[in-house]
TORKOL-4160 file (C-alpha; in steps of 0.2 Angstrom, whole numbers, padded with zeros to 4 digits, m for minus):
290
<pt num="1" X="m0002" Y="0001" Z="0000"/>
<pt num="2" X="0007" Y="0019" Z="m0001"/>
<pt num="3" X="0018" Y="0028" Z="0011"/>
<pt num="4" X="0007" Y="0039" Z="0026"/>
<pt num="5" X="m0002" Y="0055" Z="0016"/>
<pt num="6" X="0013" Y="0066" Z="0022"/>
<pt num="7" X="0028" Y="0054" Z="0021"/>
<pt num="8" X="0028" Y="0058" Z="0002"/>
<pt num="9" X="0040" Y="0070" Z="m0005"/>
<pt num="10" X="0046" Y="0073" Z="m0024"/>
<pt num="11" X="0057" Y="0085" Z="m0022"/>
<pt num="12" X="0078" Y="0083" Z="m0017"/>
<pt num="13" X="0082" Y="0094" Z="m0002"/>
<pt num="14" X="0098" Y="0096" Z="m0009"/>
<pt num="15" X="0108" Y="0101" Z="0006"/>
<pt num="16" X="0123" Y="0103" Z="m0003"/>
<pt num="17" X="0117" Y="0121" Z="m0009"/>
<pt num="18" X="0112" Y="0125" Z="0005"/>
<pt num="19" X="0128" Y="0133" Z="0013"/>
<pt num="20" X="0128" Y="0141" Z="m0008"/>
<pt num="21" X="0125" Y="0159" Z="m0006"/>
<pt num="22" X="0127" Y="0163" Z="m0022"/>
<pt num="23" X="0115" Y="0148" Z="m0027"/>
<pt num="24" X="0104" Y="0154" Z="m0019"/>
<pt num="25" X="0104" Y="0172" Z="m0024"/>
<pt num="26" X="0103" Y="0166" Z="m0039"/>
<pt num="27" X="0090" Y="0155" Z="m0038"/>
<pt num="28" X="0077" Y="0168" Z="m0031"/>
<pt num="29" X="0081" Y="0180" Z="m0044"/>
<pt num="30" X="0077" Y="0164" Z="m0058"/>
<pt num="31" X="0058" Y="0169" Z="m0063"/>
<pt num="32" X="0056" Y="0151" Z="m0066"/>
<pt num="33" X="0062" Y="0147" Z="m0048"/>
<pt num="34" X="0045" Y="0144" Z="m0035"/>
<pt num="35" X="0037" Y="0151" Z="m0017"/>
<pt num="36" X="0024" Y="0151" Z="m0008"/>
<pt num="37" X="0021" Y="0159" Z="0009"/>
<pt num="38" X="0016" Y="0150" Z="0026"/>
<pt num="39" X="0008" Y="0160" Z="0040"/>
<pt num="40" X="0004" Y="0151" Z="0057"/>
<pt num="41" X="0005" Y="0131" Z="0047"/>
<pt num="42" X="m0008" Y="0140" Z="0032"/>
<pt num="43" X="m0001" Y="0143" Z="0015"/>
<pt num="44" X="m0014" Y="0147" Z="0000"/>
<pt num="45" X="m0021" Y="0134" Z="m0010"/>
<pt num="46" X="m0029" Y="0133" Z="m0028"/>
<pt num="47" X="m0047" Y="0121" Z="m0024"/>
<pt num="48" X="m0052" Y="0127" Z="m0042"/>
<pt num="49" X="m0047" Y="0108" Z="m0052"/>
<pt num="50" X="m0050" Y="0093" Z="m0049"/>
<pt num="51" X="m0034" Y="0091" Z="m0036"/>
<pt num="52" X="m0028" Y="0105" Z="m0026"/>
<pt num="53" X="m0013" Y="0113" Z="m0029"/>
<pt num="54" X="0000" Y="0125" Z="m0019"/>
<pt num="55" X="m0001" Y="0140" Z="m0025"/>
<pt num="56" X="0015" Y="0143" Z="m0034"/>
<pt num="57" X="0021" Y="0159" Z="m0038"/>
<pt num="58" X="0038" Y="0167" Z="m0042"/>
<pt num="59" X="0050" Y="0175" Z="m0031"/>
<pt num="60" X="0047" Y="0190" Z="m0037"/>
<pt num="61" X="0030" Y="0192" Z="m0031"/>
<pt num="62" X="0033" Y="0186" Z="m0012"/>
<pt num="63" X="0032" Y="0197" Z="0001"/>
<pt num="64" X="0046" Y="0203" Z="0013"/>
<pt num="65" X="0051" Y="0188" Z="0028"/>
<pt num="66" X="0062" Y="0175" Z="0030"/>
<pt num="67" X="0065" Y="0165" Z="0015"/>
<pt num="68" X="0066" Y="0144" Z="0016"/>
<pt num="69" X="0075" Y="0134" Z="0004"/>
<pt num="70" X="0066" Y="0118" Z="0003"/>
<pt num="71" X="0077" Y="0110" Z="m0013"/>
<pt num="72" X="0076" Y="0103" Z="m0031"/>
<pt num="73" X="0066" Y="0098" Z="m0043"/>
<pt num="74" X="0067" Y="0095" Z="m0061"/>
<pt num="75" X="0080" Y="0108" Z="m0062"/>
<pt num="76" X="0066" Y="0121" Z="m0053"/>
<pt num="77" X="0073" Y="0128" Z="m0034"/>
<pt num="78" X="0059" Y="0128" Z="m0020"/>
<pt num="79" X="0056" Y="0141" Z="m0009"/>
<pt num="80" X="0042" Y="0146" Z="0006"/>
<pt num="81" X="0043" Y="0163" Z="0017"/>
<pt num="82" X="0036" Y="0166" Z="0034"/>
<pt num="83" X="0024" Y="0179" Z="0031"/>
<pt num="84" X="0006" Y="0184" Z="0030"/>
<pt num="85" X="m0005" Y="0177" Z="0020"/>
<pt num="86" X="m0012" Y="0188" Z="0006"/>
<pt num="87" X="m0030" Y="0191" Z="0006"/>
<pt num="88" X="m0045" Y="0178" Z="m0005"/>
<pt num="89" X="m0055" Y="0190" Z="m0008"/>
<pt num="90" X="m0048" Y="0194" Z="m0026"/>
<pt num="91" X="m0044" Y="0177" Z="m0030"/>
<pt num="92" X="m0062" Y="0166" Z="m0024"/>
<pt num="93" X="m0052" Y="0149" Z="m0031"/>
<pt num="94" X="m0039" Y="0152" Z="m0015"/>
<pt num="95" X="m0040" Y="0147" Z="0001"/>
<pt num="96" X="m0027" Y="0146" Z="0017"/>
<pt num="97" X="m0027" Y="0129" Z="0021"/>
<pt num="98" X="m0018" Y="0119" Z="0033"/>
<pt num="99" X="m0010" Y="0100" Z="0032"/>
<pt num="100" X="m0023" Y="0093" Z="0040"/>
<pt num="101" X="m0037" Y="0098" Z="0030"/>
<pt num="102" X="m0026" Y="0098" Z="0015"/>
<pt num="103" X="m0011" Y="0087" Z="0016"/>
<pt num="104" X="m0018" Y="0073" Z="0010"/>
<pt num="105" X="m0025" Y="0079" Z="m0005"/>
<pt num="106" X="m0009" Y="0086" Z="m0011"/>
<pt num="107" X="0001" Y="0078" Z="m0024"/>
<pt num="108" X="0017" Y="0069" Z="m0017"/>
<pt num="109" X="0028" Y="0084" Z="m0023"/>
<pt num="110" X="0018" Y="0100" Z="m0016"/>
<pt num="111" X="0010" Y="0088" Z="0002"/>
<pt num="112" X="0033" Y="0086" Z="0005"/>
<pt num="113" X="0035" Y="0105" Z="0001"/>
<pt num="114" X="0022" Y="0108" Z="0012"/>
<pt num="115" X="0026" Y="0098" Z="0026"/>
<pt num="116" X="0044" Y="0103" Z="0022"/>
<pt num="117" X="0040" Y="0123" Z="0026"/>
<pt num="118" X="0027" Y="0122" Z="0039"/>
<pt num="119" X="0038" Y="0112" Z="0049"/>
<pt num="120" X="0051" Y="0127" Z="0045"/>
<pt num="121" X="0042" Y="0139" Z="0049"/>
<pt num="122" X="0034" Y="0134" Z="0066"/>
<pt num="123" X="0053" Y="0132" Z="0071"/>
<pt num="124" X="0058" Y="0150" Z="0066"/>
<pt num="125" X="0046" Y="0157" Z="0073"/>
<pt num="126" X="0049" Y="0148" Z="0090"/>
<pt num="127" X="0064" Y="0147" Z="0093"/>
<pt num="128" X="0074" Y="0167" Z="0089"/>
<pt num="129" X="0084" Y="0166" Z="0104"/>
<pt num="130" X="0102" Y="0158" Z="0108"/>
<pt num="131" X="0098" Y="0143" Z="0122"/>
<pt num="132" X="0113" Y="0144" Z="0128"/>
<pt num="133" X="0118" Y="0164" Z="0131"/>
<pt num="134" X="0101" Y="0172" Z="0125"/>
<pt num="135" X="0105" Y="0181" Z="0112"/>
<pt num="136" X="0096" Y="0182" Z="0096"/>
<pt num="137" X="0099" Y="0171" Z="0081"/>
<pt num="138" X="0099" Y="0175" Z="0064"/>
<pt num="139" X="0094" Y="0162" Z="0050"/>
<pt num="140" X="0106" Y="0153" Z="0037"/>
<pt num="141" X="0110" Y="0138" Z="0027"/>
<pt num="142" X="0092" Y="0143" Z="0016"/>
<pt num="143" X="0083" Y="0142" Z="0034"/>
<pt num="144" X="0091" Y="0125" Z="0038"/>
<pt num="145" X="0099" Y="0133" Z="0054"/>
<pt num="146" X="0099" Y="0149" Z="0064"/>
<pt num="147" X="0117" Y="0153" Z="0072"/>
<pt num="148" X="0122" Y="0165" Z="0087"/>
<pt num="149" X="0131" Y="0182" Z="0083"/>
<pt num="150" X="0137" Y="0181" Z="0101"/>
<pt num="151" X="0144" Y="0162" Z="0104"/>
<pt num="152" X="0145" Y="0157" Z="0086"/>
<pt num="153" X="0135" Y="0139" Z="0090"/>
<pt num="154" X="0126" Y="0132" Z="0079"/>
<pt num="155" X="0104" Y="0128" Z="0080"/>
<pt num="156" X="0095" Y="0115" Z="0070"/>
<pt num="157" X="0076" Y="0110" Z="0068"/>
<pt num="158" X="0070" Y="0101" Z="0082"/>
<pt num="159" X="0062" Y="0087" Z="0078"/>
<pt num="160" X="0054" Y="0077" Z="0093"/>
<pt num="161" X="0052" Y="0057" Z="0090"/>
<pt num="162" X="0034" Y="0049" Z="0094"/>
<pt num="163" X="0029" Y="0032" Z="0094"/>
<pt num="164" X="0014" Y="0027" Z="0088"/>
<pt num="165" X="0008" Y="0007" Z="0087"/>
<pt num="166" X="m0008" Y="m0003" Z="0083"/>
<pt num="167" X="m0007" Y="m0016" Z="0098"/>
<pt num="168" X="m0017" Y="m0031" Z="0092"/>
<pt num="169" X="m0019" Y="m0048" Z="0100"/>
<pt num="170" X="m0012" Y="m0058" Z="0085"/>
<pt num="171" X="m0032" Y="m0061" Z="0079"/>
<pt num="172" X="m0045" Y="m0049" Z="0075"/>
<pt num="173" X="m0044" Y="m0035" Z="0090"/>
<pt num="174" X="m0034" Y="m0018" Z="0091"/>
<pt num="175" X="m0034" Y="m0008" Z="0106"/>
<pt num="176" X="m0041" Y="0008" Z="0102"/>
<pt num="177" X="m0041" Y="0024" Z="0116"/>
<pt num="178" X="m0050" Y="0041" Z="0117"/>
<pt num="179" X="m0038" Y="0056" Z="0123"/>
<pt num="180" X="m0048" Y="0065" Z="0138"/>
<pt num="181" X="m0052" Y="0080" Z="0127"/>
<pt num="182" X="m0058" Y="0072" Z="0110"/>
<pt num="183" X="m0077" Y="0069" Z="0104"/>
<pt num="184" X="m0087" Y="0055" Z="0110"/>
<pt num="185" X="m0086" Y="0041" Z="0096"/>
<pt num="186" X="m0069" Y="0048" Z="0090"/>
<pt num="187" X="m0056" Y="0034" Z="0094"/>
<pt num="188" X="m0038" Y="0031" Z="0088"/>
<pt num="189" X="m0022" Y="0021" Z="0092"/>
<pt num="190" X="m0011" Y="0024" Z="0106"/>
<pt num="191" X="0006" Y="0034" Z="0107"/>
<pt num="192" X="0018" Y="0044" Z="0115"/>
<pt num="193" X="0033" Y="0053" Z="0116"/>
<pt num="194" X="0050" Y="0045" Z="0116"/>
<pt num="195" X="0059" Y="0049" Z="0131"/>
<pt num="196" X="0078" Y="0054" Z="0136"/>
<pt num="197" X="0090" Y="0039" Z="0134"/>
<pt num="198" X="0076" Y="0027" Z="0128"/>
<pt num="199" X="0075" Y="0018" Z="0111"/>
<pt num="200" X="0060" Y="0018" Z="0100"/>
<pt num="201" X="0055" Y="0000" Z="0106"/>
<pt num="202" X="0056" Y="0001" Z="0125"/>
<pt num="203" X="0046" Y="0017" Z="0122"/>
<pt num="204" X="0031" Y="0005" Z="0112"/>
<pt num="205" X="0034" Y="m0007" Z="0129"/>
<pt num="206" X="0030" Y="0008" Z="0139"/>
<pt num="207" X="0018" Y="0017" Z="0134"/>
<pt num="208" X="0007" Y="0002" Z="0132"/>
<pt num="209" X="0009" Y="m0001" Z="0148"/>
<pt num="210" X="0005" Y="0017" Z="0157"/>
<pt num="211" X="m0008" Y="0021" Z="0146"/>
<pt num="212" X="m0019" Y="0002" Z="0148"/>
<pt num="213" X="m0011" Y="m0010" Z="0158"/>
<pt num="214" X="m0006" Y="m0021" Z="0145"/>
<pt num="215" X="0013" Y="m0031" Z="0143"/>
<pt num="216" X="0017" Y="m0032" Z="0125"/>
<pt num="217" X="0028" Y="m0041" Z="0112"/>
<pt num="218" X="0033" Y="m0044" Z="0096"/>
<pt num="219" X="0034" Y="m0024" Z="0093"/>
<pt num="220" X="0038" Y="m0020" Z="0078"/>
<pt num="221" X="0044" Y="m0006" Z="0066"/>
<pt num="222" X="0032" Y="m0002" Z="0051"/>
<pt num="223" X="0035" Y="0017" Z="0043"/>
<pt num="224" X="0037" Y="0035" Z="0049"/>
<pt num="225" X="0029" Y="0051" Z="0047"/>
<pt num="226" X="0033" Y="0068" Z="0050"/>
<pt num="227" X="0020" Y="0077" Z="0061"/>
<pt num="228" X="0022" Y="0094" Z="0058"/>
<pt num="229" X="0009" Y="0102" Z="0075"/>
<pt num="230" X="0022" Y="0108" Z="0078"/>
<pt num="231" X="0038" Y="0098" Z="0078"/>
<pt num="232" X="0036" Y="0078" Z="0079"/>
<pt num="233" X="0041" Y="0062" Z="0070"/>
<pt num="234" X="0029" Y="0048" Z="0072"/>
<pt num="235" X="0039" Y="0032" Z="0074"/>
<pt num="236" X="0025" Y="0017" Z="0068"/>
<pt num="237" X="0024" Y="0001" Z="0078"/>
<pt num="238" X="0014" Y="m0015" Z="0080"/>
<pt num="239" X="0016" Y="m0024" Z="0095"/>
<pt num="240" X="0007" Y="m0039" Z="0100"/>
<pt num="241" X="m0003" Y="m0040" Z="0119"/>
<pt num="242" X="m0014" Y="m0054" Z="0126"/>
<pt num="243" X="m0034" Y="m0050" Z="0125"/>
<pt num="244" X="m0034" Y="m0046" Z="0143"/>
<pt num="245" X="m0046" Y="m0031" Z="0153"/>
<pt num="246" X="m0039" Y="m0013" Z="0150"/>
<pt num="247" X="m0035" Y="0000" Z="0163"/>
<pt num="248" X="m0033" Y="0015" Z="0154"/>
<pt num="249" X="m0026" Y="0027" Z="0163"/>
<pt num="250" X="m0037" Y="0042" Z="0167"/>
<pt num="251" X="m0025" Y="0057" Z="0164"/>
<pt num="252" X="m0020" Y="0050" Z="0147"/>
<pt num="253" X="m0036" Y="0040" Z="0140"/>
<pt num="254" X="m0055" Y="0044" Z="0142"/>
<pt num="255" X="m0058" Y="0028" Z="0136"/>
<pt num="256" X="m0049" Y="0010" Z="0129"/>
<pt num="257" X="m0056" Y="m0002" Z="0121"/>
<pt num="258" X="m0054" Y="m0020" Z="0111"/>
<pt num="259" X="m0062" Y="m0017" Z="0093"/>
<pt num="260" X="m0064" Y="m0030" Z="0079"/>
<pt num="261" X="m0060" Y="m0027" Z="0063"/>
<pt num="262" X="m0078" Y="m0031" Z="0057"/>
<pt num="263" X="m0085" Y="m0016" Z="0068"/>
<pt num="264" X="m0069" Y="m0005" Z="0060"/>
<pt num="265" X="m0075" Y="m0009" Z="0044"/>
<pt num="266" X="m0095" Y="m0008" Z="0046"/>
<pt num="267" X="m0090" Y="0012" Z="0053"/>
<pt num="268" X="m0094" Y="0009" Z="0072"/>
<pt num="269" X="m0080" Y="0020" Z="0076"/>
<pt num="270" X="m0072" Y="0038" Z="0070"/>
<pt num="271" X="m0056" Y="0035" Z="0064"/>
<pt num="272" X="m0042" Y="0047" Z="0064"/>
<pt num="273" X="m0041" Y="0057" Z="0045"/>
<pt num="274" X="m0031" Y="0053" Z="0033"/>
<pt num="275" X="m0019" Y="0063" Z="0033"/>
<pt num="276" X="m0011" Y="0055" Z="0049"/>
<pt num="277" X="0001" Y="0038" Z="0052"/>
<pt num="278" X="m0012" Y="0033" Z="0063"/>
<pt num="279" X="m0026" Y="0029" Z="0050"/>
<pt num="280" X="m0010" Y="0023" Z="0039"/>
<pt num="281" X="m0008" Y="0011" Z="0052"/>
<pt num="282" X="m0024" Y="0003" Z="0057"/>
<pt num="283" X="m0029" Y="0002" Z="0038"/>
<pt num="284" X="m0013" Y="m0008" Z="0034"/>
<pt num="285" X="m0019" Y="m0018" Z="0050"/>
<pt num="286" X="m0035" Y="m0022" Z="0045"/>
<pt num="287" X="m0032" Y="m0026" Z="0026"/>
<pt num="288" X="m0016" Y="m0039" Z="0033"/>
<pt num="289" X="m0021" Y="m0059" Z="0039"/>
<pt num="290" X="m0021" Y="m0056" Z="0057"/>
């Protein structure tokens, strides 16, 4: 089956070009280069056609803001700019949308571009100062790094690893839970952040024990997906547990249930959106032999 929605990419990030200031200047001045604006996790999307598309323009038409080099594809350089979005009133087919709404609908290249850009824009907005001395830092390497002018330290985009897992009984049942703030009926697979000094496999075992009181075995890595809300990397796993009563931690879960394949296929459960790796993992489990 296909990869998770936000794991798709069709652009070479071209890290070797990030420190080539002459190239970045030429690429920004090239009318064939493409750029788009990102603000608060959203960008302009053209919804007029059969498939939504990023509103990409020549860099010359971009507003002032941090320029972020996203890479190249087919000889074209791509940039994002952190700036307020222009009004959509003059272009009714353009809408301001975020990744949750449109990430799964864009093609591979544009989904990868938007995911990369949203993550970078958030990091720049929330990490303007040096964590060592408090001096304001500045963007370098096409936005892939910030540097402190006082102590010369280099700082790179933050990525927080988290595990997300389909816990099954080896047959036709899987554990789903509902977060305390979620609406009734909405369930998803279990997940949690990897702690310092902990392997991802150990995090799966710990999180399942903490959240529902089960001991797991046969922990297997499946796939990963960036989740820039704001800076997670979701590491997808499956794990097996005995079919035992669940003991959900009330601080973590409002409820937890064993759910069968037939219940999921019948549409009795409100599942995560298709843009999430949670949904991708569940869909993969549904079509497995079990």
